Each structure stands twice: as C-alpha cells, then as structure tokens.
ZAMARGU-4260 file (C-alpha; in steps of 0.2 Angstrom, whole numbers, plus 5000, padded with zeros to 4 digits):
<rodrens>
0) 5525/6154/5611 | 5510/6148/5600 | 5491/6149/5603 | 5484/6134/5601 | 5466/6126/5602
5) 5469/6119/5622 | 5480/6132/5628 | 5479/6125/5646 | 5495/6117/5653 | 5502/6112/5638
10) 5490/6102/5627 | 5490/6085/5620 | 5485/6077/5605 | 5488/6058/5601 | 5485/6048/5585
15) 5481/6026/5584 | 5476/6018/5570 | 5468/6001/5572 | 5483/5986/5573 | 5495/5999/5579
20) 5498/5992/5596 | 5515/5984/5593 | 5516/6004/5587 | 5513/6010/5605 | 5521/5996/5613
25) 5537/6001/5606 | 5536/6021/5609 | 5531/6017/5628 | 5547/6004/5629 | 5559/6017/5620
30) 5553/6031/5634 | 5554/6018/5648 | 5572/6015/5643 | 5574/6034/5649 | 5585/6036/5662
35) 5571/6038/5676 | 5562/6055/5682 | 5554/6061/5694 | 5536/6060/5692 | 5526/6076/5700
40) 5508/6074/5691 | 5501/6061/5680 | 5490/6064/5665 | 5479/6049/5670 | 5466/6054/5655
45) 5466/6063/5643 | 5452/6063/5626 | 5450/6076/5614 | 5435/6076/5600 | 5434/6089/5587
50) 5417/6088/5577 | 5421/6099/5562 | 5406/6105/5549 | 5409/6107/5532 | 5412/6126/5533
55) 5425/6121/5544 | 5416/6129/5560 | 5417/6116/5574 | 5416/6110/5593 | 5430/6102/5603
60) 5426/6093/5620 | 5440/6088/5629 | 5441/6079/5646 | 5456/6076/5656 | 5461/6068/5672
65) 5477/6073/5682 | 5484/6064/5698 | 5495/6077/5708 | 5508/6067/5716 | 5520/6082/5724
70) 5520/6098/5729 | 5529/6103/5714 | 5514/6092/5706 | 5503/6106/5713 | 5510/6120/5707
75) 5510/6112/5689 | 5490/6107/5689 | 5481/6119/5701 | 5470/6128/5687 | 5467/6125/5670
80) 5466/6139/5655 | 5458/6140/5641 | 5465/6157/5631 | 5450/6162/5615 | 5444/6175/5605
85) 5425/6182/5610 | 5423/6186/5594 | 5424/6171/5586 | 5425/6159/5599 | 5417/6152/5614
90) 5422/6142/5630 | 5413/6133/5643 | 5418/6122/5657 | 5405/6106/5656 | 5411/6099/5673
95) 5425/6100/5685 | 5430/6093/5702 | 5443/6090/5715 | 5443/6071/5722 | 5453/6071/5737
100) 5465/6055/5742 | 5451/6050/5752 | 5440/6051/5741 | 5429/6064/5742 | 5423/6073/5728
105) 5424/6092/5729 | 5416/6101/5715 | 5423/6118/5706 | 5410/6131/5706 | 5408/6148/5699
110) 5418/6155/5711 | 5432/6143/5706 | 5430/6150/5688 | 5436/6167/5681 | 5435/6175/5662
115) 5448/6191/5660 | 5456/6196/5649 | 5472/6187/5641 | 5491/6192/5647 | 5494/6194/5630
120) 5477/6208/5627 | 5484/6215/5645 | 5501/6217/5638 | 5495/6224/5620 | 5480/6234/5621
125) 5473/6236/5605 | 5482/6220/5593 | 5473/6207/5603 | 5457/6204/5612 | 5461/6188/5618
130) 5452/6181/5634 | 5456/6168/5647 | 5445/6156/5656 | 5453/6150/5671 | 5447/6136/5685
135) 5455/6134/5701 | 5456/6118/5708 | 5447/6117/5729 | 5456/6109/5739 | 5471/6103/5733
140) 5484/6092/5741 | 5495/6081/5739 | 5489/6063/5731 | 5473/6073/5724 | 5467/6070/5710
145) 5457/6084/5697 | 5443/6083/5683 | 5439/6095/5670 | 5430/6094/5654 | 5428/6109/5644
150) 5419/6115/5626 | 5425/6125/5615 | 5416/6131/5598 | 5422/6139/5584 | 5408/6151/5578
155) 5417/6158/5564 | 5430/6149/5552 | 5447/6153/5553 | 5454/6161/5539 | 5467/6148/5540
160) 5455/6135/5540 | 5455/6119/5552 | 5468/6116/5562 | 5474/6105/5576 | 5491/6105/5585
165) 5490/6093/5602 | 5507/6085/5611 | 5509/6078/5627 | 5514/6090/5643 | 5530/6090/5643
170) 5531/6090/5662 | 5519/6077/5666 | 5518/6058/5663 | 5502/6056/5654 | 5494/6038/5656
175) 5483/6038/5640 | 5477/6053/5628 | 5468/6051/5612 | 5462/6064/5600 | 5448/6060/5588
180) 5443/6070/5573 | 5427/6068/5564 | 5425/6079/5547 | 5414/6076/5533 | 5423/6066/5520
185) 5420/6081/5507 | 5433/6091/5521 | 5452/6093/5512 | 5460/6087/5530 | 5477/6081/5531
190) 5485/6074/5547 | 5502/6067/5554 | 5514/6066/5567 | 5529/6060/5577 | 5527/6045/5589
195) 5506/6044/5588 | 5497/6030/5581 | 5484/6035/5569 | 5469/6025/5562 | 5457/6033/5550
200) 5441/6027/5541 | 5425/6035/5530 | 5408/6029/5534 | 5393/6036/5526 | 5401/6049/5520
205) 5410/6054/5538 | 5429/6055/5541 | 5435/6048/5557 | 5451/6049/5561 | 5459/6046/5578
210) 5476/6045/5587 | 5484/6039/5603 | 5498/6038/5614 | 5499/6030/5630 | 5513/6026/5646
215) 5524/6041/5640 | 5535/6050/5655 | 5537/6065/5658 | 5550/6075/5648 | 5567/6078/5658
220) 5576/6093/5650 | 5593/6095/5642 | 5602/6111/5645 | 5603/6120/5627 | 5593/6107/5620
225) 5581/6113/5602 | 5562/6115/5608 | 5552/6100/5616 | 5540/6100/5601 | 5556/6094/5591
230) 5560/6079/5600 | 5542/6074/5608 | 5529/6066/5600 | 5516/6078/5592 | 5501/6076/5582
235) 5495/6089/5569 | 5480/6091/5557 | 5475/6105/5543 | 5465/6109/5530 | 5478/6121/5522
240) 5484/6108/5505 | 5501/6115/5508 | 5514/6128/5513 | 5512/6141/5500 | 5494/6141/5501
245) 5496/6147/5518 | 5508/6162/5512 | 5493/6167/5500 | 5481/6167/5512 | 5491/6179/5524
250) 5493/6190/5507 | 5476/6191/5503 | 5473/6196/5524 | 5486/6210/5521 | 5490/6217/5507
255) 5477/6232/5507 | 5486/6236/5522 | 5503/6239/5513 | 5496/6253/5502 | 5507/6269/5502
260) 5497/6285/5505 | 5504/6302/5500 | 5509/6305/5519 | 5519/6289/5518 | 5525/6292/5502
265) 5533/6311/5506 | 5541/6301/5520 | 5548/6288/5512 | 5556/6302/5501 | 5565/6309/5516
270) 5569/6294/5523 | 5578/6291/5509 | 5585/6308/5507 | 5593/6306/5488 | 5598/6287/5492
275) 5592/6274/5479 | 5594/6255/5477 | 5598/6244/5492 | 5606/6260/5505 | 5586/6267/5502
280) 5580/6252/5509 | 5592/6251/5520 | 5588/6268/5526 | 5570/6264/5528 | 5573/6247/5539
285) 5584/6257/5549 | 5571/6270/5552 | 5557/6255/5554 | 5568/6245/5568 | 5572/6261/5577
290) 5557/6271/5576 | 5541/6256/5580 | 5543/6249/5596 | 5540/6229/5595 | 5524/6224/5603
295) 5527/6207/5606 | 5511/6196/5598 | 5515/6180/5591 | 5505/6177/5573 | 5492/6166/5578
300) 5482/6156/5564 | 5467/6158/5574 | 5465/6176/5573 | 5462/6188/5557 | 5482/6190/5551
305) 5477/6207/5548 | 5490/6219/5551 | 5486/6238/5558 | 5487/6251/5541 | 5505/6257/5537
310) 5500/6274/5539 | 5491/6270/5559 | 5506/6260/5563 | 5517/6275/5559 | 5505/6285/5568
315) 5507/6275/5583 | 5524/6273/5584 | 5522/6252/5592 | 5517/6238/5583 | 5519/6219/5583
320) 5529/6210/5567 | 5514/6211/5554 | 5513/6229/5558 | 5533/6232/5556 | 5533/6223/5541
325) 5519/6232/5533 | 5526/6248/5538 | 5542/6243/5528 | 5533/6236/5513 | 5522/6253/5512
330) 5537/6264/5512 | 5547/6254/5500 | 5532/6252/5489 | 5532/6272/5490 | 5550/6271/5483
335) 5548/6258/5470 | 5557/6245/5481 | 5549/6226/5483 | 5544/6219/5498 | 5536/6204/5504
340) 5532/6196/5520 | 5540/6180/5526 | 5531/6167/5537 | 5543/6160/5549 | 5546/6151/5568
345) 5556/6162/5577 | 5562/6149/5592 | 5572/6135/5597 | 5563/6122/5586 | 5571/6118/5569
350) 5563/6101/5565 | 5552/6104/5548 | 5536/6098/5555 | 5527/6082/5547 | 5512/6090/5537
355) 5508/6109/5530 | 5500/6119/5545 | 5500/6137/5548 | 5506/6133/5566 | 5522/6131/5559
360) 5524/6149/5561 | 5524/6163/5574 | 5533/6177/5566 | 5533/6189/5550 | 5551/6196/5542
365) 5552/6204/5526 | 5560/6197/5512 | 5568/6210/5497 | 5568/6201/5482 | 5580/6212/5472
370) 5593/6214/5485 | 5590/6194/5489 | 5592/6197/5508 | 5579/6195/5523 | 5577/6207/5535
375) 5568/6205/5552 | 5562/6225/5558 | 5555/6220/5573 | 5573/6218/5580 | 5576/6236/5584
380) 5597/6231/5584 | 5597/6221/5573 | 5608/6228/5557 | 5598/6228/5539 | 5599/6209/5531
385) 5604/6202/5546 | 5594/6186/5556 | 5598/6180/5571 | 5602/6161/5573 | 5584/6157/5576
390) 5579/6161/5561 | 5593/6152/5550 | 5591/6138/5541 | 5573/6138/5544 | 5557/6134/5534
395) 5547/6149/5529 | 5534/6154/5517 | 5533/6170/5507 | 5515/6180/5508 | 5513/6183/5488
400) 5497/6179/5478 | 5500/6161/5474 | 5515/6161/5490 | 5529/6152/5490 | 5540/6139/5502
405) 5557/6145/5506 | 5572/6141/5517 | 5580/6156/5525 | 5600/6153/5524 | 5609/6142/5536
410) 5621/6149/5548 | 5639/6148/5544 | 5653/6152/5558 | 5656/6167/5547 | 5638/6176/5551
415) 5645/6177/5571 | 5661/6183/5571 | 5669/6190/5586 | 5688/6197/5588 | 5694/6202/5603
420) 5711/6211/5603 | 5719/6219/5619 | 5734/6227/5626 | 5737/6223/5646 | 5753/6229/5658
425) 5757/6219/5674 | 5763/6233/5686 | 5776/6230/5699 | 5764/6227/5712 | 5753/6214/5704
430) 5741/6227/5695 | 5734/6222/5680 | 5729/6238/5668 | 5722/6233/5651 | 5712/6240/5637
435) 5701/6231/5622 | 5694/6232/5605 | 5681/6220/5601 | 5673/6220/5582 | 5658/6212/5579
440) 5650/6203/5563 | 5633/6211/5561 | 5624/6196/5569 | 5630/6195/5583 | 5627/6217/5582
445) 5610/6214/5589 | 5616/6205/5605 | 5629/6217/5609 | 5618/6231/5605 | 5604/6226/5617
450) 5616/6221/5631 | 5623/6240/5629 | 5607/6248/5629 | 5600/6239/5645 | 5614/6244/5652
455) 5612/6254/5668 | 5627/6262/5664 | 5642/6257/5654 | 5656/6257/5669 | 5643/6246/5680
460) 5642/6235/5666 | 5661/6233/5661 | 5661/6231/5680 | 5649/6216/5682 | 5658/6207/5668
465) 5675/6209/5677 | 5668/6202/5694 | 5666/6185/5684 | 5684/6185/5680 | 5697/6177/5690
470) 5707/6195/5690 | 5690/6207/5694 | 5693/6224/5695 | 5683/6241/5687 | 5683/6245/5670
475) 5672/6257/5658 | 5665/6254/5640 | 5665/6266/5625 | 5652/6262/5611 | 5641/6268/5597
480) 5625/6273/5601 | 5616/6256/5601 | 5600/6262/5593 | 5607/6270/5577 | 5609/6256/5565
485) 5616/6270/5552 | 5632/6269/5558 | 5646/6256/5562 | 5644/6249/5580 | 5661/6250/5586
490) 5664/6243/5607 | 5679/6249/5616 | 5685/6245/5634 | 5697/6247/5649 | 5700/6239/5666
495) 5710/6241/5680 | 5712/6226/5691 | 5723/6228/5708 | 5730/6211/5715 | 5728/6205/5698
500) 5743/6193/5701 | 5748/6189/5715 | 5766/6190/5718 | 5771/6182/5734 | 5786/6173/5733
505) 5799/6168/5722 | 5787/6161/5709 | 5771/6169/5703 | 5756/6160/5692 | 5749/6169/5679
510) 5734/6165/5671 | 5729/6176/5654 | 5719/6188/5660 | 5701/6189/5654 | 5697/6208/5654
515) 5681/6215/5649 | 5674/6200/5635 | 5658/6200/5629 | 5664/6180/5621 | 5673/6176/5638
520) 5679/6158/5636 | 5672/6153/5651 | 5654/6155/5646 | 5657/6138/5634 | 5656/6128/5650
525) 5636/6129/5648 | 5638/6117/5632 | 5646/6107/5642 | 5642/6107/5661 | 5629/6092/5664
530) 5627/6074/5658 | 5640/6069/5644 | 5624/6059/5638 | 5614/6066/5627 | 5596/6060/5621
535) 5590/6077/5613 | 5600/6088/5598 | 5611/6104/5605 | 5609/6121/5601 | 5628/6125/5601
540) 5627/6140/5587 | 5637/6141/5573 | 5652/6155/5577 | 5671/6160/5575 | 5680/6167/5589
545) 5694/6175/5591 | 5705/6183/5606 | 5722/6188/5605 | 5730/6199/5621 | 5750/6206/5622
550) 5754/6205/5636 | 5767/6216/5646 | 5775/6206/5659 | 5779/6212/5677 | 5797/6222/5679
555) 5809/6209/5687 | 5802/6193/5682 | 5803/6181/5668 | 5791/6166/5660 | 5801/6150/5661
560) 5787/6137/5655 | 5774/6143/5640 | 5762/6132/5639 | 5762/6121/5622 | 5752/6125/5607
565) 5733/6119/5604 | 5728/6113/5587 | 5711/6103/5591 | 5701/6100/5573 | 5686/6088/5573
570) 5669/6084/5567 | 5660/6099/5576 | 5673/6113/5571 | 5693/6119/5578 | 5703/6129/5591
575) 5718/6133/5589 | 5730/6143/5603 | 5746/6148/5604 | 5761/6158/5616 | 5774/6168/5609
580) 5787/6178/5620 | 5795/6192/5614 | 5807/6203/5626 | 5793/6207/5640 | 5779/6204/5630
585) 5769/6188/5629 | 5756/6188/5616 | 5742/6175/5617 | 5732/6172/5601 | 5713/6159/5603
590) 5702/6155/5590 | 5687/6146/5592 | 5676/6138/5576 | 5659/6132/5579 | 5653/6122/5563
595) 5635/6122/5564 | 5619/6128/5574 | 5612/6111/5583 | 5623/6096/5585 | 5612/6078/5586
600) 5617/6066/5601 | 5629/6056/5589 | 5637/6072/5586 | 5639/6078/5603 | 5655/6071/5609
605) 5665/6079/5595 | 5656/6096/5600 | 5660/6092/5619 | 5679/6088/5616 | 5680/6104/5605
610) 5674/6114/5618 | 5685/6106/5632 | 5699/6112/5622 | 5697/6131/5625 | 5691/6130/5643
615) 5708/6121/5647 | 5717/6130/5637 | 5711/6147/5646 | 5715/6137/5663 | 5732/6136/5659
620) 5747/6143/5671 | 5761/6151/5665 | 5775/6152/5679 | 5785/6169/5682 | 5801/6166/5690
625) 5809/6179/5700 | 5824/6187/5687 | 5837/6184/5703 | 5829/6167/5708 | 5833/6160/5689
630) 5851/6165/5691
</rodrens>
C-alpha cells in the first residue's frame, strides 16, 4: 500500500494533449469492449490541479463529483478521506455536499468532518504521525450525488521532490477525469503514464502539463490477477531524474543512523560467536529477523525516509523495514561486512513504471555485495538470502552515495520446491493410517514456518487440513521451532482416517489419500476456476512440487486397473504421474513444475491445461476387487 497525494478512495489522475481526442476515443472503445459490469458508483467529474513552486512546495486542489447508484455504491463513496503529514502538510475541505435524488442539496457541516490520527499512526505509534481528515456525506441514499473539493498544501518540500501518482478508481465508472500541473519552466519535471492522453506547453516561463481520461468502466477483478497498477491507466510525474537518484536520496537520509556504536559492536561480536564472513552475516540476519518485531509502515516518499538510529531499534525491539535494515547494517559494519539498503516494491505489481519515481518503492531490504545476495530481515520466517515471490524479478535501487538501479533475480521453479513423501496403510475396515515427511526450499520455508507458528496447536492444524480432504480424520504434525532460523526446518505428520476407504460390496473405489499435505493438489483449482478468458496477467507462482506415496492395500483386495501414466509438457511447465504395483503396495508419484510467476492472457490457455492435469489425475479412481470375486 502506498500513501499518495490524494489517498481518498483510490485517487485518480488523467492526461491528454491537444490533438489526442482520437486516442481517448480508442481507449474508451477498448474499455467498452470488456464484458459488461455492474456500475455501483460513477465518478462524474474529477479535476486535480497542482501548482508547484520553484522550491518544490506546492498546492493541490481537487474537485470530485460522484453518483451513487446502488447500496454497494453507497458503501464505496459514503465518505471521502485524506491522509497527510501535519508537520509538513495541511488539508482543508473547501466545500462538500450531498444532492439527493429529488435535487435537494444538503451541505456538509463541521459536524460531518473529522480529523484523527491515521490508521497507520494508531497501529504504529512513534513511527508515523500522519493524520486523516474524513468527510461523512449526510442523507445518502441510492441515486444521490456527492460533491467535495479539497485543498492540500505541501509547506516544506519532500526529500524526494515533487511527485504525482494518479490512477482511476478501480471500483467505479469514470465519466471524466483531469490532472493539471503548473510549474516554473526551470523545475526539472518528468511525466509519463499509461492510458492517459497528455499535453504540455510552456507559456511565459510556466510549464503546463494536462492529463485526461474519460468514459472508463469500473475494473472487474479477476482471480489471481496482478496489481491494478499493472493493468489500469495511471499518470505519473516526478522531479527525480532517474532511479539512481532515488537511491542516493535514501542513502543520505539513512547513512548516519547505521553507524555502529560500542554497544552494537560488542553485540555483533557476541552474535558472530567466532564465525566470520557469510556465516557471521547469516547469524546477524537471524538475530535481527528473530528479535526485532516488524511494525508494518510502508515506505512513503512524502515522509522523511529516515530510519531510527540502530541502537534505538535494538532498545525498542521493534521497527519498520527501514529500521530492520539499519540495525543489520550497523551490526554487519561492526564485523567489517558491507551491507546496502535496497528500495523495492513488495506487492503483486510486476510491470515497471513508465518513469522514474519514488512511488515505485514501498519497502527496504538489504544487499550484501560481498556474497551477492539479498535478504529481507523484516520477514521473521524467511531464511537468510530467501526472497519471496513478490520480491523476485523486481526493479529496485541500491541506496549508495550515487544510487544504482538493479533488478532482483527472477523466480525459477528451483526457488520453490516442495517434496511430500508418505507411507500409508489401508486396514481391513477401511481405516487409513499414514505418515509423511515434507522437505521444502528456503523460500517456501517462510510460508510454512508462519503457518506452524500461527497454529493454535499442531494437532488442531492437522485436523483442519484433513477436514479438507476426501478421507478426513485426525492427525498431528511435528516441526522444528519455526522462529529458529539457525537450524534447518523439518516437517513430518501422521494421520488416522476412519472410513477413509468405504469397503461396501465386492468392489471398493480408491482415490489416492491426501493426508496431511501443505500443498494439496486440490488447491490448484484456484488457478483455473472462474472465467477461462482472462484480460489480465495471472499470478501462478513458479514452483516444483512433487508427491510420492507408498500405499499398502487392504488384505483380500487387489487393484484391477491402474490409471495410465500422465505426461503433460507445454509452454507453461510440466506434470508427470505414474502408478506402480508391487505386491500389495501401490506407489504413486506425481510432479508439477510451473515455469514462471506470471502468465499473460495469451499464455493462460497453456497454464490452464497444465494445472488441470494434476487436478484430473488426483481424482482418478482405482477399483479394488475382492480376491475371491476375481477368481
């Protein structure tokens, strides 16, 4: 989540140059070509005007009119809210009212306006002092219109300069939206976007940039889609020349906070305990990730970008992403190990932005150049050097004296491996008893450690997992301490499923037991359910998962017809399965490889075909015939 200049109900900004009417018409036609969606609320007008001064202070005025068409529309726009930093910014409601369907106008009064500490300030006292002004519109009902005008003043320039991020509301139709920036010609302003028509000119030493968009329906979310900012129109403006400059700004703001003090140096020596190099760095990472509680305040270009001093972070025992990194830097510096902050986006957005902007980043991780690895110490369950999917293949910037734009390594199936190896027995009464051992790659450890740590009890977790299987039952899980990153993470489970296989009649029909499995094949259905025709890229997640079970069949029964082997290999990945019978033991092996994190709409057909292969295979039925009946 990013804080943006107009953070009330998904702000929007739109550009259009003179002569771009054809572009606007094509854009509107493209959106109309979408499947029809229900319009619950409509933005009738949304105008935003930025007036920028030479020192990059500025005033922004917005006017917005909405029509609320349904009960859901009332929920969407029954209020307007604006979050700001009171030390450097101010917000004023210029005018606001509700117009009822019969035309009566009901003005917003002081009793409808509230300014309170923001949700972030409440959740994280001492980390942010932002406030939120909220306007509750009076006498709303379906068919009502709302009107509001704000004035926002940036009294002191932000350390990152002047920045604009505007996008249409994803949940509402938009009739017309306009963003205008007025700034002295000497201000080094850059702008760009997607889906907006933009025009600019310079008159008498003043630059005018205008962005417009019109005739847009609400977005229709799709399952497992990328972030809206990857697929919806947006307009950006900034005064930073490039991403390297963003890194250099952060370096200047944070470097003094990472200085090792005598106390920190002594602590670093104790943590290292004689270890050097990479192993010493691992010990420091494990200490910070385990001991410092993460307070989730997202990187905000409108704030100071200054972490707390490293020794204060240690004393408090909690911090945001900046604080985790600054403490790790200080401890590593005391051991002579280099560590650099890395600004990055930690979300489901994958598409690079059209211009360099501080808004590209909402998180800080650390880069250890001597070992060529990134680490995310704010994740208490991620092993050293493991980045989760939302940090892989991302545009980032090193916070060094000059800054450096980089890209984190993309995901591969080898980054997320899961192996489930089980043995089970079907007893004469149809009860299934089983045990399994699971091994996972470091990236996947984070999710599973979190799941184990969050469980009320491990037997309760096993029972809940079994309740989602065809055979059901009760079970237990054995795991190493999920918070101890110093030791390898291991998982095993046992389960007991009464009536796991109904034995009624001469023929029993067996499906391969699922048991206690953290990556059940059935969960893949989330990737294929819903509309098979996607408009937006789909997040699948690169992976390499394998399952093996040796199942002893019940006495007096024999398998008469095994499923055929499965071998699917296409542009999305591969799936293979085999069935082998050795005496009374049936061994089933399955392996799914998904090659990439994200698939475009044109690639979805291959992904869908790939995912259906294990889903269909897992539902295969194996007839078990009574031996006497087989004679």
